[in-house]
N, C-alpha and C positions, 0 to 999 in steps of 0.2 A: 807375468801378466801380459807380456807383449808377444806378438807374432804367433798366436795359437789359441786354440779353444780350451786349453787346459787351465790356464790361470785367469783369475778374475778377482775383483774386489767387490764384496757385497756389504752394503750399508743397511742395517736393520734398526729402525728407530725404536727407542724405548719410550713407552707411554709415560707422559708426565701428568697424570691425573685427568687427562682428556680422553674422551671416548675414541677420538680419531687421532692417530699419530701421523704426523706429516713430515716430509723431508723437502727442503727447498733447494733448488738448483737454478742458478741464473734468474732468481726472482719468481720461479714457478714452483708451486707446491704439489706434492704427489703423495698419495696414500701408499701403504705397503712398503716393501723394501726396494732398494735400487741395486742393480748389479752393473759394474763397470768392466767392459771388456775391450781389449785392443786386438783387433783382427789384423792379420797380415795385410799390409797395403791400405789400411784405413785409419781413420781417427778413432777416438774413443767412442764406443757404442754404449749408451746408457739404456738399461733394460729395467722397466718398472714391473716388479713382481707383486701381484695382488690377487685376492680371491675374485672369482668370476663376477659375482654380483657387484662388487666395488669397481671392477673394471667397467661394467655397464653403466655405472653412475657417470663416468666420464665419456661414454660413447653416445648415449641418447641425446644430450644437449647439442653435441656437435653434428650428429646425423639428422636430427629432426628439429631441434630447438626446444628449450624447456617450457616455452609458453604454449605449446600445442595442447589441444584438448587431452584430458587425462586418458580417455579410452584409446585415443590414437597413440599416445605414448606407451600405453600398456601393450598394444599390438606391436609397436616397434620394439619394446623390451623383449617380448617373446621371440620375435624374428631375429633380433640382434644376438640373443642368447643362443638360439639354434645355430646361427651362422658361426658364432664363436666356437662352440663345441665341435662343429663339423670341420673347422679350420685350424684347430690346435695343431701346432707343428708346421704350419705352412712355411715358416721361415726357420725351421729347425736347423738347417745347415749353417745358419748364422748365429745360432745359440739362443733364439727366442721364438715364440709362437706366432705372434701377429705384430704387424707394424701399425703405427698410428695414423696412416694415411688412407686415401681412397682405394689403395691396392688391397686393403683388408677392410678395416672400419676406422673412421676418423675418431681418434681418442684425444681428449683434451686435458686429461688429468683432473685434479681436484679443483683447479681454478674455474673450470667450465661446468662443474656440477650445478644442478638447479633443483630446488626442492620438489617441483612437479615431476621431473624425470626420475629423481630418487624414489619418490612415492610409487611411480609406475613400476620401477624395477622391484621394489619391496613387495608390492601387491601381486606381482606375478612370479615371485621367487621360485626358481626351479622349473617353471613351465617352459616347454619347448614345443615345436611343431613336429608332428610325426605323420608318416604315410605308411599304411599297412604295418603298423607297429614298430617302424624304424624311424630314427631321426631323419627328418626331411632336409634335403639340400635347399637352401633358400638364398635369394639374392634380392637386393633392393638398390635403389638408385635415386638421385635427386631430381631427375627430369626425364620424363618419358615421351613428351610430345602428345600425351593423351592416349597412348596405346602401348602395351607391352609387346615383346617379341617372343616367339616360340624358342625354347632353349636349343632346339635342333638347329635353328638358323644362326644362333649366336656362338655356341660351342660345339656344334656338330654331334650332340648327344641326344638320343631318343630315350634314354634311361629314366627320364623324369616325366611321367605322364601328367603330373600336376603342374608343370611349368609350361603352360600353353599361352599363346598370344590372346590378348583380350583388350577390348576397348575400355578405358577407364572413364568412369562417370565424372564429369565436372559440372559445376553450376553454369559455366559459360556454354557448354554443349546443350544443356537443357534449355537455356534462354534462347539459343539460336533455333532449336526445334520448335519452340513456342511462337516464334515470330513469323 
C-alpha cells in the first residue's frame, strides 16, 4: 500500500437498513466508499468514491449555500454537473478525479448536504450544458466584481465563443442607475 499507485485499501460500507450508507472519519460522514492511498513522499490520501449525483449533493451547499433560491440552485447543479464531467481525471496522476477545494469544486461531503441543494440536484438529474451538441466547458466563481472576463484574457483560449465578458446585473447597479 505504500510508495506507489498500485496498492490501496478500499472501505465499502454495508447498508444497515438505511437508504444512505455512511462512513465516518475524524467525525466527518461521507457517502459512498473510501479509498486510502499512500503516495511516495506524502501522507495518506483519502479518496471518496461516489456516484456523480451524490457528489453534487456535497458540492452545491459549499459552492452556493443550501438556502439559495431553488431555481438558482438548479442552475448551479447543471453547471456543477457539467464542470464535473468535463474535469473527470483532472488529478488522475494522483489516483483521483477531482479535489475538494477551489482548484476543482469545493466538496463538503455528507455533513454539508442541504435538503434544498439535494432537491435541485435531483430535479436536474443528468442535465448538462452543451454548445453545438457537445458538453460545454463551464467555470464559476464566488466573486466577480460585477463583471465577468473573456476566456481569452484569462486562459488565452479563443475556443469558447460562449465564454465572453459581460456585465452582471445586480440590484445595487439598478439602484444607482435610478438615482
